[in-house]
VMD Tcl script that draws the C-alpha trace (Angstrom):
set ca {
  {-16.90 -26.29 -12.52}
  {-15.62 -23.20 -14.32}
  {-17.95 -21.98 -17.03}
  {-17.96 -19.22 -19.58}
  {-20.20 -17.86 -22.31}
  {-19.30 -16.44 -25.69}
  {-21.31 -13.89 -27.63}
  {-20.61 -12.04 -30.84}
  {-22.49 -8.94 -31.85}
  {-22.00 -6.50 -34.69}
  {-24.63 -4.14 -33.33}
  {-24.66 -4.91 -29.61}
  {-26.28 -3.65 -26.45}
  {-24.44 -2.96 -23.23}
  {-24.54 -5.82 -20.77}
  {-25.74 -3.46 -18.03}
  {-27.95 -1.27 -20.24}
  {-27.71 2.34 -21.36}
  {-26.63 3.64 -17.96}
  {-23.18 5.12 -18.54}
  {-22.04 8.76 -18.64}
  {-18.80 10.74 -18.69}
  {-17.81 13.74 -16.57}
  {-16.24 15.96 -19.24}
  {-18.36 15.94 -22.41}
  {-17.61 18.49 -25.11}
  {-20.66 20.66 -24.55}
  {-20.02 22.62 -27.76}
  {-20.28 19.48 -29.88}
  {-23.50 18.85 -31.78}
  {-23.26 15.09 -31.29}
  {-22.92 13.51 -27.88}
  {-20.25 10.88 -27.22}
  {-21.92 7.46 -27.10}
  {-21.26 5.14 -24.19}
  {-22.97 2.28 -26.02}
  {-20.37 -0.32 -26.95}
  {-20.51 -1.13 -30.64}
  {-18.12 -4.03 -31.20}
  {-17.72 -7.72 -30.50}
  {-17.46 -9.12 -27.01}
  {-16.88 -12.21 -24.93}
  {-18.02 -12.97 -21.37}
  {-16.07 -14.64 -18.58}
  {-17.04 -15.57 -15.04}
  {-14.89 -15.84 -11.95}
  {-14.91 -19.09 -10.01}
  {-17.75 -19.14 -7.43}
  {-17.41 -17.03 -4.28}
  {-19.14 -18.40 -1.18}
  {-19.48 -16.29 1.95}
  {-21.35 -15.86 5.20}
  {-22.41 -12.58 6.76}
  {-19.37 -10.53 7.79}
  {-16.92 -12.53 5.67}
  {-14.14 -10.84 3.71}
  {-13.08 -12.48 0.46}
  {-9.81 -10.96 -0.81}
  {-7.48 -13.25 -2.71}
  {-6.21 -14.11 -6.17}
  {-8.68 -16.61 -7.65}
  {-7.93 -19.58 -9.88}
  {-7.32 -19.00 -13.61}
  {-10.21 -19.26 -16.06}
  {-9.52 -20.13 -19.71}
  {-10.93 -17.77 -22.31}
  {-13.46 -19.16 -24.82}
  {-11.68 -21.39 -27.29}
  {-13.00 -19.29 -30.19}
  {-11.17 -16.28 -28.77}
  {-7.98 -18.21 -28.10}
  {-7.92 -19.57 -31.66}
  {-8.84 -16.29 -33.32}
  {-6.16 -14.25 -31.57}
  {-3.44 -16.88 -31.29}
  {-0.17 -15.04 -31.92}
  {-2.14 -11.89 -32.75}
  {-2.84 -8.66 -30.86}
  {-6.34 -8.14 -29.45}
  {-7.44 -4.55 -28.73}
  {-9.70 -4.43 -25.65}
  {-11.81 -1.29 -26.15}
  {-13.79 -1.55 -22.92}
  {-15.39 -3.80 -20.37}
  {-18.37 -4.15 -18.06}
  {-18.78 -6.11 -14.85}
  {-21.47 -7.31 -12.50}
  {-21.87 -9.80 -9.67}
  {-24.38 -12.57 -10.37}
  {-25.92 -15.52 -8.62}
  {-25.56 -18.88 -10.35}
  {-28.94 -18.32 -12.03}
  {-27.53 -15.08 -13.54}
  {-29.66 -12.71 -11.46}
  {-27.83 -9.70 -10.01}
  {-26.52 -9.68 -6.47}
  {-27.47 -6.36 -4.83}
  {-24.46 -4.40 -3.66}
  {-26.19 -4.15 -0.27}
  {-25.63 -7.94 -0.03}
  {-22.11 -8.30 -1.41}
  {-20.06 -5.10 -1.39}
  {-17.39 -4.98 -4.09}
  {-14.67 -3.08 -2.24}
  {-12.32 -3.28 -5.24}
  {-10.91 -5.67 -7.80}
  {-7.99 -6.17 -10.16}
  {-8.81 -8.30 -13.20}
  {-6.21 -9.72 -15.57}
  {-5.94 -11.11 -19.09}
  {-2.71 -12.83 -20.07}
  {-1.17 -15.34 -22.44}
  {0.58 -17.92 -20.25}
  {1.51 -18.70 -16.68}
  {4.89 -17.07 -17.36}
  {3.05 -13.74 -17.50}
  {1.40 -14.03 -14.08}
  {2.93 -15.00 -10.76}
  {1.05 -14.97 -7.45}
  {3.40 -13.64 -4.78}
  {3.85 -15.59 -1.54}
  {2.02 -14.05 1.40}
  {5.24 -13.13 3.19}
  {6.31 -10.73 0.42}
  {2.95 -9.05 -0.14}
  {4.49 -5.88 1.17}
  {4.09 -2.20 0.64}
  {5.94 -1.33 -2.56}
  {6.47 2.32 -3.42}
  {8.65 1.72 -6.48}
  {7.10 2.75 -9.79}
  {3.70 3.79 -8.37}
  {2.23 4.05 -11.85}
  {2.41 0.26 -12.17}
  {0.37 -0.55 -9.08}
  {-3.31 -1.46 -9.11}
  {-4.67 -0.73 -5.65}
  {-3.24 0.64 -2.46}
  {0.37 -0.15 -3.45}
  {-0.08 -3.72 -2.24}
  {1.61 -6.30 -4.48}
  {-0.39 -9.52 -4.73}
  {0.86 -10.61 -8.14}
  {3.63 -9.92 -10.60}
  {2.64 -9.62 -14.24}
  {4.76 -9.48 -17.36}
  {5.12 -5.79 -18.18}
  {7.71 -6.07 -20.94}
  {8.32 -3.25 -23.37}
  {7.46 -5.41 -26.37}
  {5.28 -3.82 -29.03}
  {2.24 -5.76 -27.82}
  {2.14 -6.76 -24.13}
  {1.22 -10.34 -23.23}
  {-0.69 -9.25 -20.12}
  {-3.10 -6.47 -19.16}
  {-4.91 -5.60 -15.96}
  {-8.21 -3.80 -15.51}
  {-8.73 -1.83 -12.34}
  {-10.22 1.61 -13.05}
  {-13.27 2.77 -11.11}
  {-12.93 -0.65 -9.55}
  {-15.10 -0.73 -6.44}
  {-18.74 -0.40 -5.52}
  {-19.02 2.20 -8.29}
  {-17.85 -0.23 -10.99}
  {-21.15 -1.73 -12.16}
  {-22.67 1.61 -13.14}
  {-19.45 3.36 -14.21}
  {-18.21 3.52 -17.79}
  {-15.08 1.54 -18.69}
  {-14.68 2.30 -22.37}
  {-12.16 3.95 -24.68}
  {-12.63 6.31 -27.63}
  {-11.96 5.25 -31.22}
  {-8.39 4.22 -31.96}
  {-7.39 3.51 -28.34}
  {-7.31 0.16 -26.51}
  {-5.57 -2.01 -23.99}
  {-3.76 -4.28 -26.41}
  {-2.89 -7.83 -25.40}
  {-1.00 -10.33 -27.50}
  {-2.45 -13.83 -27.83}
  {-4.74 -13.76 -24.76}
  {-5.71 -17.12 -23.27}
  {-6.44 -16.72 -19.54}
  {-8.65 -14.56 -17.29}
  {-7.96 -14.10 -13.60}
  {-9.32 -11.83 -10.89}
  {-8.34 -10.70 -7.42}
  {-11.56 -9.33 -5.89}
  {-12.16 -7.90 -2.45}
  {-15.75 -8.65 -1.45}
  {-17.50 -8.03 1.87}
  {-20.68 -9.92 2.72}
  {-23.19 -7.41 4.17}
  {-26.43 -9.33 3.50}
  {-28.69 -9.33 6.55}
  {-29.43 -13.00 7.39}
  {-32.42 -12.24 9.61}
  {-35.22 -14.34 7.99}
  {-37.39 -11.22 7.94}
  {-34.89 -9.31 5.75}
  {-32.75 -11.96 4.05}
  {-34.36 -11.48 0.63}
  {-34.86 -7.73 0.88}
  {-32.54 -5.68 -1.34}
  {-33.32 -2.47 0.55}
  {-30.60 -2.29 3.16}
  {-31.48 -3.13 6.76}
  {-28.47 -3.32 9.12}
  {-27.54 -6.77 10.37}
  {-25.33 -7.60 13.32}
  {-22.64 -4.95 13.69}
  {-19.57 -4.84 15.94}
  {-19.31 -1.88 18.35}
  {-16.32 -0.54 16.41}
  {-18.28 0.42 13.26}
  {-18.32 4.11 12.37}
  {-21.74 3.99 10.67}
  {-24.62 5.64 12.53}
  {-27.73 3.71 13.64}
  {-30.12 2.96 10.77}
  {-27.57 4.01 8.16}
  {-28.42 3.34 4.51}
  {-25.16 1.36 4.18}
  {-23.42 -1.32 6.19}
  {-20.63 -0.22 8.50}
  {-18.90 -3.50 7.59}
  {-17.94 -2.15 4.16}
  {-15.47 0.18 5.91}
  {-13.62 -2.79 7.49}
  {-13.83 -1.93 11.21}
  {-11.17 -3.51 13.43}
  {-12.90 -5.93 15.79}
  {-11.71 -7.85 18.85}
  {-10.93 -10.78 16.53}
  {-7.91 -8.73 15.48}
  {-4.88 -8.60 17.78}
  {-2.53 -5.66 17.54}
  {1.13 -6.06 18.47}
  {2.55 -2.58 18.97}
  {6.12 -1.44 19.60}
  {7.40 2.12 19.86}
  {10.17 3.31 17.57}
  {12.92 5.79 18.42}
  {15.93 7.44 16.82}
  {19.00 9.28 18.08}
  {20.20 12.57 16.61}
  {23.01 14.97 17.40}
  {22.18 17.50 14.68}
  {18.65 18.79 15.33}
  {15.72 18.97 17.70}
  {13.19 16.14 17.70}
  {10.16 16.20 15.43}
  {8.29 14.23 18.11}
  {9.57 14.22 21.70}
  {9.57 11.41 24.23}
  {6.84 12.53 26.57}
  {7.85 11.28 30.03}
  {10.94 10.68 32.12}
  {10.35 6.96 32.79}
  {10.20 6.21 29.07}
  {13.34 8.30 28.56}
  {15.26 6.46 31.29}
  {14.19 3.05 30.00}
  {15.50 3.77 26.48}
  {18.71 5.50 27.61}
  {19.49 2.58 29.91}
  {19.08 0.30 26.89}
  {21.59 2.44 24.98}
  {24.07 2.64 27.88}
  {23.61 0.21 30.75}
  {23.54 1.52 34.32}
  {23.41 5.11 33.16}
  {23.07 7.85 35.76}
  {19.85 9.77 35.14}
  {18.43 13.16 36.06}
  {14.95 14.63 35.53}
  {14.48 18.42 35.52}
  {12.63 21.38 33.95}
  {14.78 24.17 32.50}
  {13.93 26.64 29.74}
  {17.59 27.01 28.74}
  {18.33 23.31 28.29}
  {17.65 20.84 25.48}
  {14.03 19.74 25.46}
  {13.12 16.12 26.04}
  {15.40 13.11 26.35}
  {19.17 13.34 25.77}
  {22.48 11.72 26.70}
  {26.10 12.84 27.06}
  {29.28 11.70 28.79}
  {27.96 12.68 32.21}
  {24.71 10.70 32.00}
  {21.13 10.74 30.75}
  {18.65 13.57 31.16}
  {14.97 14.42 30.67}
  {13.94 18.08 30.44}
  {10.16 18.46 30.71}
  {10.28 22.16 29.80}
  {9.18 22.88 26.21}
  {12.26 24.89 25.38}
  {12.26 23.83 21.70}
  {16.05 23.52 21.93}
  {17.71 20.60 20.15}
  {21.06 18.87 20.00}
  {23.56 20.76 17.85}
  {26.71 18.67 17.96}
  {29.45 19.03 15.36}
  {31.61 16.26 16.84}
  {31.81 13.09 14.75}
  {32.96 10.49 17.28}
  {29.96 8.29 18.10}
  {29.54 4.98 19.87}
  {26.85 2.43 20.65}
  {26.25 -1.09 21.90}
  {23.71 -3.91 21.53}
  {23.38 -7.50 22.68}
  {21.08 -10.37 21.77}
  {21.29 -13.93 23.05}
  {24.94 -14.71 23.77}
  {26.35 -12.14 21.35}
  {27.22 -8.50 22.07}
  {28.60 -5.70 19.91}
  {30.15 -2.31 20.72}
  {31.03 0.21 18.01}
  {33.06 3.44 18.14}
  {33.03 5.49 14.95}
  {35.61 8.20 14.31}
  {36.45 10.40 11.35}
  {38.72 7.83 9.68}
  {38.35 4.52 11.52}
  {35.67 2.41 13.14}
  {36.45 0.13 16.11}
  {34.27 -2.94 16.75}
  {34.23 -5.15 19.84}
  {32.38 -8.44 19.38}
  {31.88 -11.19 21.94}
  {30.10 -14.54 21.80}
  {30.44 -18.29 22.45}
  {34.06 -19.45 22.11}
  {33.45 -22.76 20.30}
  {30.87 -21.85 17.59}
  {30.64 -19.07 15.03}
  {28.80 -15.84 15.78}
  {28.29 -12.72 13.74}
  {26.72 -9.32 13.15}
  {25.23 -7.81 9.98}
  {24.72 -4.10 9.39}
  {21.82 -1.97 8.19}
  {19.58 -5.04 7.98}
  {16.53 -6.53 9.66}
  {16.49 -9.71 7.54}
  {18.86 -11.70 5.34}
  {16.83 -10.64 2.31}
  {18.41 -7.18 2.80}
  {21.68 -8.80 1.58}
  {23.80 -7.03 4.21}
  {27.52 -6.73 4.92}
  {28.44 -8.92 7.89}
  {31.36 -9.79 10.13}
  {31.60 -13.44 11.24}
  {33.84 -14.82 14.00}
  {34.50 -18.56 13.59}
  {34.88 -21.03 16.45}
  {38.69 -21.01 16.05}
  {38.82 -17.20 16.24}
  {39.19 -16.51 12.51}
  {37.39 -13.32 11.43}
  {35.60 -13.30 8.06}
  {33.53 -10.77 6.15}
  {30.51 -11.85 4.09}
  {27.90 -10.37 1.81}
  {24.92 -12.40 3.04}
  {22.45 -13.98 0.62}
  {18.68 -14.30 0.89}
  {18.50 -17.32 3.23}
  {21.94 -18.41 2.08}
  {25.51 -17.83 3.23}
  {26.15 -15.47 0.36}
  {29.64 -14.40 -0.77}
  {32.89 -14.49 1.19}
  {34.67 -11.11 0.91}
  {38.35 -10.31 1.02}
  {39.32 -8.98 4.42}
  {39.09 -5.25 5.20}
  {39.43 -5.53 9.00}
  {42.49 -5.75 11.24}
  {42.30 -7.82 14.43}
  {43.62 -5.90 17.45}
  {42.69 -8.42 20.13}
  {41.31 -11.96 20.17}
  {41.06 -13.73 23.52}
  {38.94 -16.24 25.40}
  {37.87 -15.91 29.02}
  {35.86 -18.87 30.24}
  {33.26 -19.72 27.58}
  {33.30 -16.29 25.91}
  {35.46 -15.17 23.00}
  {36.08 -11.41 22.63}
  {37.43 -9.87 19.44}
  {38.45 -6.24 18.86}
  {38.62 -5.10 15.22}
  {39.37 -1.93 13.30}
  {38.70 -0.94 9.68}
  {38.26 2.19 7.62}
  {35.03 3.96 8.48}
  {34.01 3.69 4.83}
  {34.88 1.12 2.17}
  {33.24 -0.65 -0.74}
  {31.48 -3.08 1.61}
  {29.81 -0.68 4.02}
  {29.90 2.98 5.08}
  {29.49 3.59 8.81}
  {29.30 7.37 8.40}
  {26.17 9.47 8.70}
  {23.78 6.94 10.22}
  {23.11 7.37 13.94}
  {20.64 4.47 14.00}
  {21.80 1.15 12.58}
  {19.52 -1.90 12.21}
  {21.61 -4.92 13.26}
  {21.22 -8.66 12.67}
  {22.88 -10.89 15.27}
  {23.32 -14.65 14.94}
  {25.19 -17.59 16.41}
  {25.70 -21.05 14.92}
  {25.79 -24.71 15.88}
  {29.27 -25.38 14.51}
  {32.73 -23.76 14.53}
  {32.48 -23.06 10.77}
  {30.04 -20.57 9.29}
  {26.73 -22.17 8.35}
  {23.11 -22.34 9.47}
  {22.34 -20.40 12.65}
  {20.81 -21.84 15.81}
  {19.79 -18.36 16.92}
  {19.09 -15.16 14.99}
  {17.58 -11.85 16.06}
  {17.34 -8.25 14.92}
  {17.67 -5.03 16.88}
  {18.65 -1.40 16.41}
  {21.80 0.29 17.63}
  {21.36 3.92 18.72}
  {24.66 5.77 18.46}
  {25.50 8.67 20.78}
  {28.33 11.20 20.77}
  {31.37 10.85 22.98}
  {31.59 14.65 23.02}
  {28.49 16.81 23.32}
  {24.81 15.91 23.54}
  {22.72 13.36 21.63}
  {18.94 13.60 21.58}
  {16.71 10.53 21.68}
  {13.45 11.12 19.80}
  {10.11 9.40 19.38}
  {9.64 8.00 15.86}
  {6.11 6.63 16.05}
  {5.04 3.03 16.44}
  {5.22 -0.13 14.39}
  {3.71 -3.55 14.74}
  {1.31 -6.04 13.25}
  {-2.38 -6.92 13.13}
  {-3.03 -10.65 13.51}
  {0.59 -11.30 12.61}
  {0.49 -9.29 9.37}
  {3.01 -6.42 9.50}
  {1.42 -2.97 9.53}
  {3.23 -0.93 6.91}
  {2.22 2.61 6.14}
  {4.28 5.36 4.57}
  {1.99 8.35 4.76}
  {3.81 11.03 2.78}
  {4.65 14.35 4.37}
  {3.91 17.71 2.83}
  {4.19 18.94 0.16}
  {3.34 15.53 -1.34}
  {0.30 14.87 0.88}
  {-1.28 16.12 4.10}
  {-2.37 13.02 6.04}
  {0.57 13.39 8.43}
  {-0.16 17.07 8.98}
  {-3.76 16.13 9.79}
  {-2.48 13.35 12.06}
  {-4.83 10.96 10.26}
  {-5.43 7.85 12.42}
  {-4.91 5.50 9.46}
  {-1.18 6.33 9.33}
  {-0.35 4.80 12.71}
  {-1.02 1.34 14.08}
  {-1.83 2.61 17.58}
  {-4.65 4.82 16.23}
  {-5.72 2.59 13.32}
  {-9.48 1.93 13.58}
  {-10.43 0.22 10.34}
  {-9.54 -0.40 6.73}
  {-7.52 -2.83 4.63}
  {-5.28 -3.96 7.50}
  {-8.34 -5.29 9.36}
  {-9.82 -6.83 6.20}
  {-7.44 -9.60 5.20}
  {-8.80 -12.62 3.35}
  {-11.18 -14.76 5.45}
  {-11.57 -12.09 8.12}
  {-14.91 -12.03 9.92}
  {-15.97 -8.46 10.65}
  {-17.79 -9.30 13.89}
  {-16.63 -9.43 17.48}
  {-15.71 -12.84 18.85}
  {-18.78 -12.97 21.08}
  {-21.12 -12.20 18.17}
  {-22.58 -15.28 16.49}
  {-22.01 -15.33 12.75}
  {-25.11 -16.56 10.86}
  {-24.53 -19.89 9.10}
  {-26.37 -19.10 5.87}
  {-23.97 -19.10 2.92}
  {-24.35 -17.09 -0.27}
  {-22.69 -18.15 -3.54}
  {-22.21 -15.96 -6.60}
  {-19.73 -15.11 -9.35}
  {-18.26 -11.96 -10.85}
  {-18.95 -11.54 -14.55}
  {-16.84 -9.52 -16.97}
  {-17.80 -8.64 -20.51}
  {-14.79 -7.62 -22.57}
  {-15.43 -5.59 -25.72}
  {-12.84 -6.01 -28.46}
  {-12.02 -5.24 -32.08}
  {-9.65 -6.56 -34.73}
  {-6.35 -4.75 -34.58}
  {-6.29 -1.66 -36.80}
  {-3.28 0.31 -35.55}
  {-4.87 1.02 -32.18}
  {-2.72 2.96 -29.72}
  {-2.00 1.00 -26.56}
  {-3.07 2.65 -23.31}
  {-0.64 2.59 -20.38}
  {-1.56 2.80 -16.72}
  {-1.28 6.08 -14.79}
  {-1.91 5.94 -11.05}
  {-1.52 8.07 -7.93}
  {-3.15 8.33 -4.53}
  {-4.31 11.59 -3.04}
  {-3.75 9.77 0.26}
  {-0.11 9.06 -0.69}
  {1.23 6.53 0.19}
  {-1.21 5.12 2.69}
  {-3.62 3.40 0.31}
  {-6.53 4.58 2.44}
  {-7.42 7.10 5.11}
  {-9.96 7.97 7.78}
  {-12.57 10.68 7.36}
  {-12.85 12.20 10.86}
  {-16.28 13.15 12.15}
  {-17.03 16.88 12.07}
  {-17.25 18.55 15.49}
  {-20.67 18.46 17.10}
  {-22.85 21.34 15.96}
  {-21.11 21.89 12.61}
  {-23.69 23.10 10.05}
  {-24.38 20.40 7.45}
  {-23.05 22.53 4.60}
  {-19.70 22.72 6.41}
  {-19.35 18.98 7.12}
  {-16.67 18.56 4.48}
  {-13.30 16.92 4.98}
  {-10.59 17.56 2.39}
  {-7.18 16.06 1.59}
  {-4.66 17.29 -0.99}
  {-1.72 15.76 -2.86}
  {0.94 17.41 -5.00}
  {2.96 15.39 -7.48}
  {4.19 15.26 -11.07}
  {3.11 13.34 -14.15}
  {6.22 11.16 -13.88}
  {5.05 10.02 -10.44}
  {2.01 8.37 -12.04}
  {3.87 6.30 -14.63}
  {6.13 3.28 -14.41}
  {9.68 4.58 -14.86}
  {10.45 2.15 -17.68}
  {8.20 4.15 -19.99}
  {9.90 7.47 -19.32}
  {13.32 6.96 -20.91}
  {12.36 7.36 -24.57}
  {9.30 9.62 -24.27}
  {8.64 13.24 -23.37}
  {5.33 12.86 -21.55}
  {1.75 11.64 -21.90}
  {-1.77 12.47 -22.95}
  {-4.62 11.37 -20.69}
  {-7.30 9.35 -22.48}
  {-9.25 8.28 -19.38}
  {-9.20 9.39 -15.73}
  {-11.30 7.66 -13.09}
  {-11.08 8.24 -9.34}
  {-11.86 5.55 -6.80}
  {-13.74 6.16 -3.58}
  {-16.36 4.44 -1.44}
  {-20.01 4.95 -0.57}
  {-21.51 6.95 1.00}
  {-19.05 9.74 1.80}
  {-17.46 10.75 -1.51}
  {-18.30 14.32 -2.62}
  {-15.70 15.09 -5.29}
  {-12.25 14.48 -6.72}
  {-10.49 17.10 -8.78}
  {-7.19 16.92 -10.64}
  {-5.48 20.21 -11.55}
  {-2.50 21.24 -13.63}
  {-0.74 23.14 -10.84}
  {1.44 25.03 -13.32}
  {-1.54 26.64 -15.08}
  {-4.44 26.22 -12.66}
  {-6.36 24.24 -15.31}
  {-8.89 21.69 -14.02}
  {-7.90 18.53 -15.87}
  {-10.67 16.32 -14.53}
  {-13.42 16.96 -12.01}
  {-15.57 14.03 -10.92}
  {-18.64 14.40 -8.70}
  {-20.15 10.99 -7.84}
  {-23.88 10.33 -8.27}
  {-25.64 8.71 -5.32}
  {-28.30 6.04 -5.69}
  {-31.82 7.01 -4.69}
  {-33.19 3.56 -3.89}
  {-35.57 3.38 -6.89}
  {-36.59 -0.21 -7.55}
  {-37.18 0.43 -11.26}
  {-33.68 1.86 -11.88}
  {-30.74 -0.50 -12.27}
  {-27.92 -0.28 -9.72}
  {-29.72 2.47 -7.79}
  {-29.23 1.20 -4.24}
  {-29.69 4.09 -1.81}
  {-26.51 6.15 -1.24}
  {-24.27 3.76 -3.20}
  {-22.34 5.65 -5.85}
  {-21.71 5.84 -9.59}
  {-18.52 7.50 -10.81}
  {-18.43 8.95 -14.32}
  {-14.88 9.07 -15.69}
  {-13.26 11.76 -17.78}
  {-12.65 10.68 -21.39}
  {-10.61 12.46 -24.07}
  {-10.35 11.68 -27.78}
  {-10.51 13.03 -31.33}
  {-14.08 11.98 -32.08}
  {-17.14 14.19 -31.84}
  {-18.53 14.73 -28.36}
  {-15.12 14.55 -26.64}
  {-12.53 17.12 -25.60}
  {-9.15 16.77 -27.31}
  {-6.44 15.33 -25.03}
  {-3.74 17.75 -23.84}
  {-0.03 16.92 -23.71}
  {1.70 16.90 -20.32}
  {5.47 16.68 -19.86}
  {6.94 14.41 -17.21}
  {7.68 17.39 -14.94}
  {4.16 18.87 -15.13}
  {3.04 19.62 -11.57}
  {-0.35 18.25 -10.53}
  {-2.64 18.86 -7.55}
  {-5.36 16.44 -6.48}
  {-8.10 17.49 -4.07}
  {-10.53 14.99 -2.56}
  {-13.60 16.02 -0.54}
  {-15.80 13.87 1.64}
  {-18.89 14.42 3.72}
  {-17.93 14.00 7.37}
  {-21.25 14.25 9.15}
  {-20.15 10.83 10.42}
  {-16.70 9.24 10.60}
  {-15.54 6.77 7.96}
  {-12.69 4.25 7.82}
  {-10.75 2.99 4.83}
  {-11.76 5.74 2.41}
  {-9.76 6.00 -0.81}
  {-8.83 8.75 -3.23}
  {-6.74 7.25 -6.02}
  {-6.56 8.34 -9.65}
  {-6.80 5.29 -11.91}
  {-6.06 6.52 -15.41}
  {-5.03 5.39 -18.89}
  {-3.05 7.40 -21.40}
  {-0.67 7.32 -24.35}
  {3.05 8.01 -24.46}
  {4.26 11.00 -26.46}
}
mol new
graphics top color blue
foreach p $ca { graphics top sphere $p radius 0.5 }
foreach p [lrange $ca 0 end-1] q [lrange $ca 1 end] { graphics top cylinder $p $q radius 0.2 }
display resetview
């Protein structure tokens, strides 16, 4: 049964006590800024969470109605939320130690109606790099909320300083600023919780951390003060499916070379069947794997020479099932040869790996008629007027072959410039175009008819337990994970983190017996609010120092490194406009920060600093405080962190907020202790500000 409590207070006390601080107080001010909330509040609880040791709970929970008093009072009115607190509580309202249930992160929501909040199907919870300022954690989209540009939004989400640091970190706003929501009625939360409570009867009720069963893949050292499970190690319960990716190029040397001749021959033979092949070492020849009219070659000598081919006539071929396609692309025309079953339709679609890409396609019907379609998302789509000319259409045995020609570029599709074309291939059950009996996707690698074409290694892709592994680690100057060759960027080197921590994962090896004892608790939020008095609404500003990975590994320092030098650092460079949803930028000149809170995990986080790169000014420097394990101090579990945000405002005790234009250049630097390795570390800036 879902329950809630309602409290009003004119002079109130913080739910979690007087434990909050900020990182940038105005030290010249006589009066200190108060982190004691002094307004009315209401409390809400999540539905119960039940877990066993090693369980991951990471999903969008059921909606919880707000107290009826709140619904009635703010019906068709704006409510300014001026802050919030959170904690995790057993059903008897006693606190759950973070050493028992680790709050990895959360996104909490208030909204008016179900029209404002849609849970996305699992198959489209994909990496989304559009409008990064609108995302709440790791660029993963679990829900879609109403983010209209109305004066008062009908939905708000709360996700700043939103992990293990959240209980002891301040989530409040200075006078006159708030997250404003119109006519709020519903609370909802998407938490990520990891059960790390040792179920050994000797330790089950001990809040001081004692390691429980751990899989061999954890990065935590023996007798660590934290559980290695909170870093989401990949265990043997997780199955990786890995495939290598390649690309062809006739204009440059490879960034990453194919490393051996057998791999080179295998891929070149896929591009051109029965190719003649030669392996050699020559300092004056193109390095690596390449193809030309005379055959395929692998040069093992590191000559650093690439393919420099100015010719524009390229060709390629692919086949899947009973359908094959050959393409020859010239300066003005493109020739296509398609073959497939004579009595049913077959077709090819271009620059697509799924119908949801809405690609241009060419369909050959069972009677030989050639059609062009703009495919729909799991529908036939739109029939296009013809842009192709049929040169040949004949049947030999059970196979129909069709040769076509069209302009290399038209309003439907441009074949120029892309040497690597994702292709969809399908065949039907009937002579007329309809549902397919077979569909597959592949990639066509084009090569030049004149001159050399290099074939290059483009990393790996794949899935973990059937969930696609999608990472887009940004290259310099945006971020430096790729330069550091961080293992989290690549599925073949991925060791732990979000991709091994999906909902209902068990972070133990298959042969390890998971204890049966179940723990049940809820997450409590206290929202502090005021009556509307011309508050300024705070918008979300967000960026990851680990762009756009959502997480990263902290590699262990080399053996013998002095402790003071065991520091790992990452850097990101971006602009203010990269932090903000683009819809806000059209009619405004920039922003002022009101709050800035980084997010990182225990026990490795040393600092996060955000600089104005144009002036060298430190905008916000945050240096987490580590728990000391004192039983008489609230939320002081050993080595678990508190993060004090930066706050700006016009009241005494605060620094005045500065104005930043959209093109202001920023630099973020994150430092971690790397005495030991760590998986799944984070370095995002979760901020709120006002539009100017």
